[in-house]
C-alpha positions, 0 to 999 in steps of 0.5 A: 502496473508492475514493478518491472517490465520483465514481469510482463513476460515472466509472470502469469500469461494473463499479465503478458496479455494485459501488457500487450493489450492495454497501457502498461507501465512501471514506477520508472515508466511513463504515466499511462493513459488511464482515462476511463479504464481500470488499473491492475497492479501486479505484485506492487511494492508500497511505492508502486501501490501509491502510484497505482492508486493515483492512476486508478482515481475514480476507477476500479483498482485490482491488486495482486499483492506480493508476500514481500509487501502485504497490503492487508492494511490498505485492504482494510482501510479501503474496504477492498473486495477479495475477488476470489471470494467476493467478501469485503476485507474484514477490518479487525482494528479497534476504534482505538487502534484506528485513532492511533494509526491516524495519529501516526498518519498525521505525524507523517506529514513530513514523510517520517524524516528525523524529528518530532513526527518520527519521534512521536510515531515511534512512541505510538508504535511502541504501544500499538505494535504489541496489541492483538491484530496490529503488525507492521504490515497493517500499519504500512498498508494503512499509510499507503491507503492514506496517500503516503508515497513509497519513500515515506512508507520505507522510512516508517518501515525502518522506524517499525523495525527499530521498535520491534 
């Protein structure tokens, strides 16, 4: 899974090889036939990551993240293994920070559209984002891991921008 088909040819040669050999798709493409196959997500945005995770359900998911949309919060939440080192991603969040992230997740049941959920999330983020070890990337990645789609995460990203 890649954001665009152009990445099948403009990215590393191995991505082109995967696209030629296996089912390849983008967020605008068809749902791949992934039965009993792992999924490779190459530089996904948050929406693509949501789709890739759904395609990989009960199978392996390998992710090459982009600098534009880091997935450290996702990696912490799912205890992802760094394939370059073999180490499980270290979860630096405190129990209190995890509780606050869970509250934001709960308030996002309507995708953080205007209203109570967005207002409560804004309030929580005001205190959370100032704490050591927590930034917007961790919050957004966590929400992807908890199943929020790209549009919802984009709305939360705007809330985070306004809180900073």
